[in-house]
N, C-alpha and C positions, 0 to 999 in steps of 0.2 A: 503493499499500498502505499501512497506517498505521504510525503514527512507533510505536516501544517505549523512548523514551529515546536517550541516543547510544548511539553507535556509539566503540568507540576503537581507534586503530590498528592496534591486536593482531588484534581480530575484524573489520577489514577487511581485513588482510593473508590471515588462516585464512578466509576467504571466498572470496575470491579463488584460494588455494592449492585449495578445496576444489572447485569449477569446472574443475577442472585432470582430474577424473576423466573425465566426458563430452567436454571438449572433445579429448582425446587418444582416445578411444574411436574416436570420429568422424571422425578421421585414417583409418584404412584403409578407410573407403568412400570416398576423394577422387583415387583414384589415376587417373580418365580425365579431370577437371580440371585436377590436377596434370600427366600427360601432353600433355593439352592445354594448359596454361599453364604452360608450364616457370619461370618467372619467379613466379609465383604457389606452386610447389610449392619456392623458393626462399624465400621470402620467410615461408613456412610451414613448410617441415618444416629448414629449418638451427637456427633457436635451439628447436624443441621438439625435433631429435633426441637430447640428453642424455636429457632427461623421456622420450621413446617408449623409447629399448634396455632405460631402466633398468625402466620398467613393465613394458614389453614380458616383460623377466628376469624379474620378477618373478610375473605372471602362469604365463610356463613354467614356469615350476622347481616354483610349486605351483597344481596346478590350480583349486583352490579359493579363490587368495588374492581376487577379487573378492566372492565370497561374504563371505568373513571380513569386509573391509572394508567392506561393505557392514552388516554385523551392529554391526563396532562405530559406524560412523560414526551408525548409526540409535539404536544403546543410549546409547552415550557424549557424543552431542553430542547429537544431535536429544531424547533423553527428558527429557537434562539439565538442570533449570527451573533450577538456579544459574548458566548462563550465558547469554551476552544472546541476547534474542529473534532481533536479526539475523543473527546466527553459526548459532544453531537453523533459522532458516528456510531462510538461503541452503543449507547444509547439506540438509536435505528436500528442496530445489527443485532438487539438484546431483544427490541419489538420486534422483529421478521421472526425471530426463532420464534417468540415466545406468539405468535399470527400461524408459523407453518404450524406450529405442535397443538395448536386450537382446532385449526384446518383437518390435521391428521383425526383426531379423536371426532372430529363431525363426519367423516367420513367412513372413520372403524364404526360409528353406530349407526350410521347409513346402510351401511354391507350387514349388520348385525354381526358384526362382531367385538365380543366383552372385553374390549383389553386394558381394561383396569383391572378386569376381574379373571385375567387370563389361568391363574397357578390352579384356579376349583374350577373352570370353566370347563376343562379337559377339551376345549377346542385347540388344536397343534399348530391352525393358521394365527389365530386369536394370544395364542405365548411367543411366536413367531414375531411378529408386528408387534407386540408390547416388548418383550427385548431389543428389539431393531430401536423401537421408537427410545427406550432408552441409554441404551448408549451412545445410539446417536445424541441426543440432544444433552445426555448430562456429558457427556464427553467432549463435545462442540461447547459447552457452555464454560466448561472446568476448563480447556483450554485456552478460551475469551480472559476467565478469569486470569488467569498463569499470564500469559500476555499483557493485558492490560498493566496487571499489574508490574509488567516490568517494562512498560513504558510503551509498547511496540504496538503497534495496528495486529487485530487478529485477522489473521487471511482464512478465512473459510468459505469452502467453494461456493459460489450462484449466492449465498447469504452476502459475503462481503460487497461483490459488486453491486445487488440493490441497494447495501446501505450508503457505499458510495455515491450514484446517482442520487437518492434522495437527500444526501447532505448538500450535495453542490449545489440543489436550486436555492 
């Protein structure tokens, strides 16, 4: 990705925090892997459990919280040219990951695949897709968090190009 000036430590921290949205959303698709590998569940779920409980509490209490967060980040961060390009780009990339995860979950529901209940459904296709969603989005979010912490632009295939195009405007 193209560098657009220097990044402050605050920009790096905020970019990392923003990637928690798709990361926390992807955890709900990891049940089969967590049942298969309890150590992985401990390594992932124990540190994230406070954030997961707060996030799920907000989403449960306010049904449109996800939509409100999306528009707030889009208009207050991505479209704000006074903020650094690094922060705006990472915010847009995080939003695109979140949108893609939501769209794939909707497609799964339309096709009748219980992706969130994959381990108990006995449906092999649902289990494979849930694992794929978890690994792709959790791994992508984790990679982006590490790159943002280092002050680098995370380069995720297709997603980065779309985010870059949106931030250019």
